[in-house]
N, C-alpha and C positions, 0 to 999 in steps of 0.2 A: 804090881802093886796097886792099891784101891786108895782113892782121895783120901779115905778116914785116915792113913797112914801118912799123909804129908804134915808137917809143922806149921804152926801158925803164918811163921814168916814165908813159907813157901804157898800158900794158899793165895793164888794169884793166877789168873786165868785171862788170856787173851780172846776175844770171841771177834770171830770173822762174819762176813756179810754172808755167807750159806748158813751161818747157824740162825741169823735173824729170819731169813727167807723161809727156811724150814720152819720154826718157830710160828711165824705170823700165816703160813698157808697149810691148812688142813689137810689140803691135797697132795701136800709135798710128800715123796717116798721117804722122807727121813723125818717127818715131823713127829712121829711118836718117838724116836730116839732122841730128836731135839729138845722135848719136852721133859723126857726122864733126865739129860745132862742136865739141862738148867735148873732141874728141881732139886738135883744132887748137888749142884754149886751154890745154891741159896740155902739148903740144909747145912752145909758145912762150911757156910760162911765164908765163901771163895770170893776174893774182892775180882770184880771183871773189869777189863778194860777194852777199850776200841780206839780207832782214829776217826777224827773228823773227816778225813778221806773216805773211812769206810761208811760213815754215816751218809755222806753223798752217795756212795756207789748204792747202797740198800735202799735209800730213798727212790731212785732214780729206776730201779729194778723193781720194787714194790709197785710205784706208780705205773710202769707198763705193765705187769702182770696181773696186780691184783686193783689197780684203780686210784685214785685221788686221794678217797676215803681213808682206806688202809696204810697209805704212804704217809698221808699227815698226821693219821694215829700215831704212827710208829716214832715220827718226831716229837710229838706230845711226850710219849712213852719216855724215849730217849730221855728227853729233859728233866723228867721227874725220877727218873731212876738212880740207882746209887753208881750205876756203871760211870768209870772213869774214862772221859773222851779226852785223848791225849791228841794233841794239836802237833802237827808233824813239823819239824824242822827241816830247812835247808841242808842241813847234813843228812838228814836222814834220805831225802831224796836223792843225795848225792851218793849214799851207801847202796839206796835202791837201784841206780842206774849200775853201779859196779857190781853188784849181785847179777843183774841181768847179763851184763856183757861176760862176767866170769862163766857162768852156768847157761852156754849157748846150746846145749843138749835138753834144757827145760823149756816150757811156754810159759814162764812165770810173768804175770802181769804186772803192770806198774805199780798197781794197788795192792797186790801181794808182796812185791819184793819191798814197798815201804812199809808193810806190815812186820815183815821180817826184820827192815831196820830198826825199828820201834821196837819190837820184843827184844832185839838184842841191846839195845840202849838200856831198855828198863828191867833186863835181865829175866824177862818172863819165857820160860821154857815150855807151858801148857797151854794149848789152844783147841778152843771149842768152834770147829770147821766140820765141812764135810768135804772141804777140798783137798786134794792129795798132794798138793803142791808144799804146803805147811810140813808134812811127815817127809816128803822128797828134799825138803831143806834141813831136816833133823829135827825138828819140834816134834815134842809127844802130843798127839791129836787125843783128845778124849773121846771114850767111846764108851756105849751102854756096859762093854764087859769092862770097864775099868771103874765102874761106879761100885759102890758097898753094896 
């Protein structure tokens, strides 16, 4: 199935930290794939979602890997973007803990599990990520081969 085949109601995608890192770091091994995916999401008018927790995580990782200027620019760009930043609720944190305790054979981070909980709450099944944990949990991961 390609992105083009999805209905307007289904045109929602969750964006993970790994996608932001790949987009912003030209040396990242997934950079070209990330650019292709984000371009397609924009072309087909997908509504993009992330969480405040992932903004914190991405900023910290960008700060340590690329420095203060790119990390600050990321925050500015996100503030001006059309990406919906979902505030994590206490119930999302509780659900994330349940996920971690249930999947003892997986090394899901708390940030990943919070993302899963938010995606479940918002009924979003499509994710822009380079983190295999989302597929392991059962979400559909965008790849260049799923693009039109």
